[in-house]
MIZAVEX-37766 format. One line per field, with one value per residue: x, y, z of N, C-alpha, C in turn; residue number from 0. Coordinates in nm, 2 decimals. Layout:
BEGIN
n_c1	c(X, ...)
n_c2	c(Y, ...)
n_c3	c(Z, ...)
ca_c1	c(X, ...)
ca_c2	c(Y, ...)
ca_c3	c(Z, ...)
c_c1	c(X, ...)
c_c2	c(Y, ...)
c_c3	c(Z, ...)
resi	c(NUM, ...)
***
This chain:
BEGIN
n_c1	c(-0.31, 0.02, 0.15, 0.22, 0.10, 0.23, 0.14, 0.02, 0.22, 0.40, 0.24, 0.21, 0.47, 0.51, 0.33, 0.08, -0.26, -0.50, -0.68, -0.54, -0.32, -0.45, -0.57, -0.34, -0.21, -0.40, -0.62, -0.92, -1.02, -1.15, -1.05, -0.78, -0.80, -0.87, -0.64, -0.45, -0.55, -0.49, -0.66, -0.66, -0.63, -0.45, -0.21, -0.15, 0.14, 0.18, 0.03, 0.16, 0.41, 0.33, 0.25, 0.50, 0.64, 0.50, 0.51, 0.78, 0.95, 1.06, 0.93, 0.96, 0.93, 0.67, 0.55, 0.57, 0.69, 0.54, 0.59, 0.36, 0.31, 0.36, 0.15, -0.07, -0.04, -0.08, -0.34, -0.44)
n_c2	c(-0.87, -0.77, -0.60, -0.58, -0.48, -0.37, -0.23, -0.31, -0.46, -0.26, -0.11, -0.28, -0.31, -0.05, -0.03, 0.08, 0.19, 0.14, 0.35, 0.56, 0.60, 0.67, 0.92, 1.07, 1.08, 1.20, 1.09, 0.90, 0.64, 0.43, 0.47, 0.42, 0.15, 0.03, 0.07, -0.06, -0.32, -0.40, -0.33, -0.10, 0.09, 0.28, 0.51, 0.82, 1.01, 1.20, 1.10, 0.85, 0.96, 1.08, 0.86, 0.73, 0.92, 0.94, 0.67, 0.64, 0.52, 0.38, 0.40, 0.14, -0.02, -0.04, -0.11, -0.38, -0.57, -0.86, -1.15, -1.25, -1.52, -1.62, -1.49, -1.60, -1.88, -1.87, -1.84, -1.59)
n_c3	c(-1.07, -1.14, -0.96, -0.63, -0.31, -0.01, 0.22, 0.46, 0.58, 0.65, 0.82, 1.03, 1.12, 1.21, 1.40, 1.37, 1.30, 1.03, 1.02, 1.16, 0.99, 0.75, 0.83, 0.89, 0.64, 0.49, 0.34, 0.28, 0.50, 0.36, 0.09, 0.14, 0.22, -0.02, -0.17, 0.00, -0.01, -0.27, -0.47, -0.61, -0.91, -0.97, -0.82, -0.68, -0.71, -0.51, -0.30, -0.26, -0.18, 0.06, 0.21, 0.23, 0.38, 0.62, 0.71, 0.72, 0.51, 0.20, -0.14, -0.26, -0.04, -0.01, -0.25, -0.48, -0.76, -0.90, -1.09, -1.35, -1.37, -1.11, -0.98, -1.10, -1.04, -0.77, -0.75, -0.80)
ca_c1	c(-0.22, 0.16, 0.21, 0.17, 0.10, 0.27, 0.11, -0.02, 0.34, 0.46, 0.15, 0.24, 0.61, 0.50, 0.22, -0.02, -0.38, -0.54, -0.74, -0.44, -0.24, -0.54, -0.58, -0.21, -0.18, -0.50, -0.71, -1.02, -0.99, -1.20, -0.95, -0.66, -0.83, -0.87, -0.50, -0.39, -0.59, -0.44, -0.77, -0.65, -0.58, -0.35, -0.18, -0.09, 0.28, 0.17, -0.02, 0.27, 0.51, 0.28, 0.26, 0.64, 0.68, 0.43, 0.56, 0.92, 1.00, 1.08, 0.83, 0.98, 0.89, 0.52, 0.51, 0.67, 0.64, 0.54, 0.56, 0.22, 0.30, 0.35, 0.02, -0.17, -0.02, -0.13, -0.48, -0.47)
ca_c2	c(-0.76, -0.80, -0.51, -0.62, -0.37, -0.42, -0.13, -0.38, -0.50, -0.14, -0.07, -0.37, -0.27, 0.08, -0.05, 0.19, 0.15, 0.20, 0.48, 0.66, 0.62, 0.75, 1.05, 1.14, 1.09, 1.29, 1.02, 0.83, 0.50, 0.35, 0.48, 0.35, 0.01, -0.01, 0.07, -0.16, -0.46, -0.42, -0.31, 0.03, 0.09, 0.38, 0.58, 0.95, 1.02, 1.28, 1.00, 0.76, 1.03, 1.10, 0.73, 0.71, 1.02, 0.90, 0.54, 0.65, 0.41, 0.40, 0.34, 0.00, -0.09, -0.05, -0.17, -0.47, -0.64, -1.01, -1.21, -1.29, -1.67, -1.64, -1.45, -1.71, -2.00, -1.85, -1.82, -1.45)
ca_c3	c(-1.11, -1.10, -0.85, -0.49, -0.22, 0.12, 0.32, 0.58, 0.64, 0.71, 0.93, 1.14, 1.17, 1.28, 1.50, 1.33, 1.24, 0.90, 1.04, 1.19, 0.87, 0.66, 0.89, 0.88, 0.50, 0.43, 0.26, 0.36, 0.53, 0.25, -0.02, 0.19, 0.22, -0.16, -0.20, 0.08, -0.05, -0.40, -0.57, -0.68, -1.04, -0.98, -0.70, -0.71, -0.65, -0.39, -0.20, -0.23, -0.10, 0.19, 0.27, 0.27, 0.48, 0.75, 0.75, 0.72, 0.43, 0.06, -0.22, -0.27, 0.08, -0.02, -0.38, -0.54, -0.88, -0.90, -1.22, -1.37, -1.35, -0.97, -0.94, -1.15, -0.96, -0.63, -0.75, -0.80)
c_c1	c(-0.08, 0.22, 0.14, 0.19, 0.13, 0.24, 0.09, 0.11, 0.40, 0.37, 0.19, 0.37, 0.60, 0.40, 0.12, -0.14, -0.41, -0.60, -0.64, -0.36, -0.33, -0.55, -0.45, -0.17, -0.28, -0.59, -0.81, -0.98, -1.04, -1.10, -0.82, -0.68, -0.82, -0.72, -0.43, -0.42, -0.56, -0.55, -0.76, -0.59, -0.46, -0.33, -0.11, 0.05, 0.27, 0.12, 0.09, 0.38, 0.46, 0.28, 0.40, 0.68, 0.62, 0.49, 0.71, 0.99, 1.02, 0.96, 0.84, 0.95, 0.73, 0.47, 0.62, 0.60, 0.65, 0.51, 0.42, 0.21, 0.28, 0.21, -0.09, -0.16, -0.07, -0.28, -0.53, -0.52)
c_c2	c(-0.79, -0.71, -0.55, -0.50, -0.42, -0.31, -0.20, -0.42, -0.38, -0.09, -0.16, -0.34, -0.14, 0.08, 0.07, 0.13, 0.21, 0.34, 0.59, 0.70, 0.71, 0.90, 1.13, 1.16, 1.19, 1.22, 0.95, 0.69, 0.40, 0.35, 0.41, 0.20, -0.04, -0.02, -0.05, -0.30, -0.49, -0.40, -0.18, 0.01, 0.19, 0.44, 0.71, 0.95, 1.10, 1.19, 0.91, 0.83, 1.05, 0.97, 0.70, 0.80, 0.97, 0.76, 0.53, 0.53, 0.46, 0.34, 0.19, -0.09, -0.12, -0.12, -0.26, -0.54, -0.79, -1.05, -1.26, -1.44, -1.69, -1.60, -1.55, -1.83, -1.99, -1.83, -1.68, -1.41)
c_c3	c(-1.06, -1.00, -0.72, -0.40, -0.08, 0.23, 0.46, 0.66, 0.72, 0.83, 1.05, 1.20, 1.25, 1.39, 1.49, 1.27, 1.11, 0.92, 1.07, 1.07, 0.77, 0.70, 0.87, 0.73, 0.44, 0.33, 0.34, 0.39, 0.42, 0.13, 0.02, 0.18, 0.07, -0.21, -0.13, 0.03, -0.20, -0.51, -0.64, -0.81, -1.06, -0.84, -0.74, -0.64, -0.52, -0.27, -0.16, -0.15, 0.04, 0.27, 0.32, 0.38, 0.62, 0.80, 0.75, 0.64, 0.29, -0.02, -0.24, -0.15, 0.08, -0.14, -0.43, -0.66, -0.86, -1.04, -1.23, -1.34, -1.20, -0.92, -0.98, -1.07, -0.82, -0.63, -0.76, -0.93)
resi	c(0, 1, 2, 3, 4, 5, 6, 7, 8, 9, 10, 11, 12, 13, 14, 15, 16, 17, 18, 19, 20, 21, 22, 23, 24, 25, 26, 27, 28, 29, 30, 31, 32, 33, 34, 35, 36, 37, 38, 39, 40, 41, 42, 43, 44, 45, 46, 47, 48, 49, 50, 51, 52, 53, 54, 55, 56, 57, 58, 59, 60, 61, 62, 63, 64, 65, 66, 67, 68, 69, 70, 71, 72, 73, 74, 75)
***
C-alpha cells in the first residue's frame, strides 16, 4: 500500500509504549498494532485526531505517501 504509517517513530520520540498510547487514545492494543504495522485499510478521523493529540504531532507525522514503485522495489 502506498500509505506508510510512522506511529512507531512517534512512539520512540515520545518514549511511549504501544499499550500506553492505546489506553490514552481509547483503542485496543491489537487495533493500534494493526494500524501501526500498516495492515489497516482505513482510519477514522476521530482516531487520527486522538493519536495526534496524545502524541502532540500532525497527521503528516504519522502518515506519508510512498510511490508504488518504491514499495514494489522494497519488496512490499
